[in-house]
Steps between C-alpha positions, in 0.01 A plus 500: 500500500369855532584723796173693466297518817142382506251772596392446862143633485360245250655216700355635822153532346525146361586372850215699654252318275526220756265612781716328764804696384292820496393434859859441611613815317233721658558348843868586476421856389246551780744369759791710374300820463319466835207705374704781342301573184682824431806332350309383197648151529174349621303681229743369236477146638119507493507636144739221396269236647210666323690490170556126545167386646239762424580669174482183283150426634348848463401728220710812453226707668471261797879498541515879495223527762665237721831688498317825577341326801847400617625858484194621692520236771872553555438871551240436772558496874335289763316170518328533166836456329556145624157386385539674166835327449343165589230557236756615244710186552190281493436610140841350417413172669706579811398533865645734760607307810691549820755248626677462831842668489797270534635522852866556573669205664497528876169688523209334673210423273169672562173323569385570144803347333294200388311725259704514183279673246194720545296651221483880532238592251338368191184704461 
């Protein structure tokens, strides 16, 4: 048996071809980064999901333009960014949503705790 390691990136991209896995992956990144786009982690995660879900379904020119849109929208500030990201994800067959945060044990639940998932934008 060989001791060679298997490259991680191709395995990650293969896993991200499953839209449910891609959603879980992006959700984890969004929660960990708490909106900090400057680290580049979120940009890399979105590019990985694009490589798995978008790139195979687009021409080279469409793929290039879609990645350029990502770079532009991640450099923006304000409300337009969230809607642009929703549109960008929509092209990959994904939808941007907001979920109720898990409460720590011992905290009282709020009156909106019955709402579990709310669509943010899908223009």
